[in-house]
N, C-alpha and C positions, 0 to 999 in steps of 0.2 A: 255858372258855366259848367257844362258836363265834361266828362272825361274825353269824349270824342273831339269836341271843340278844342280842348287843351292839346291833344295830340296833333291835330291839324295845324294849330298855331305853332307848335314846337317844330314840326316838320318844315313849315314855311320859313321859319327863322333859320333853321339849319341850312336849308336850301339857299337862302340869301347870303349867309355867311360863306358857304362854299363858292358861290358865284364871285363874291368879293375876293376871296383868297385866290381863285383861279385867275382873275383879272391881274392881281399882283404877280402871279407866276408868269403869265404871258408877258407882262411888262418887263420883268427881269430878263427873260430870254430875249425879247426884242432888243433890249438895251445891249445885252452881250453880243447879239447877232450884228447889230448896227455898229458896234465898236470894233468888230473884226477888221484887221488890216485888209484893205481891199486889194485883191490880186486880180488876175485875169479871169480866174475861174472860181466859182463858189459851189461847193457841194453840200447838200443837206441830206441827212439820213435819219430815219426813225425805225426803231425796232418794231417787230410785230406786236400787236396787242394781245397779251396773254393775261388772263385773269389772275390777279394777286401776284404778278411779277412786276418788278420795276420797269417802267417804260424808259427808253433811252432815246435822246435826240442829240445828234452830232452835226456840227457845221464846220467845214474846213475851207480855208481860203488858199488858193494856189497862185503862184506867179506864172509868168509866160513859159517857164521851163518845167511846169508841173511839179514844183517843189512847194511843200506846205510852208506857208508863211505865218499862218495863224489858225487857231481851232478853238472850239468850245464844245463841251459835253454837258448835258443836263440829264440826270437820271434820278428816278425815284417813284414811289407810289403816291406820295402825298403832294399837296400843293406847296410844300416847303422845300422842294428840290431847288438847288442853286446851280447856276451855270458856272463851269470851271474850265480853264484851258487844259488841253492835252499836250503838255510840253514835250513829251517823248516823240511826238510826230513832227515837231517844228524842225525844218531843215531837211526832212526826208523827201525823196522822190516818191511820187504815187506808185511807181513800179516796185519800190522797195518795201512798201507797207504791206504787212501780212496781219490782217485783223486778229487772227488766232494767237499771234505772238504779242501783239499790243495788249490784248485783253484775254489772257489765257484761260481764265475761269469764268468768263462772263459772256455767254452766248448772245444775250440781248445787245450788248455793246459791240460785239463782233458783227452782228447783223446790221446795226445802224451804221457802223463804219464802212462796211461793204457797200451799202446803199449810197452813202455820202461820196465814196470814191468813184462810183459808177455814174453818178448824176452829173459829173463835171465833164464827161467825155463827149 
């Protein structure tokens, strides 16, 4: 087997592994998303796609009074990003949430939270 065939096979194997890891990541987020306490409104936000910057995905669940009852954030560059709750939002009114104060040094998280807050209106 020549060098070109070896490189093609290695690239195909790497591509397949990446697809498998991506599937696991989507599955983890879907599980976290489906386990959110279901309120009257559900907002989902994603940060803009910037090369080599962590991508952020946020989901928030609100009750009938626009109070956050549950939330999840997933951020990272790799397929190893894990969904986590944003406990500092729980119990807050949508009107009281200021993304810049929740994530003071994370513009991507601010952007995703802003989108999640506006998608439920």
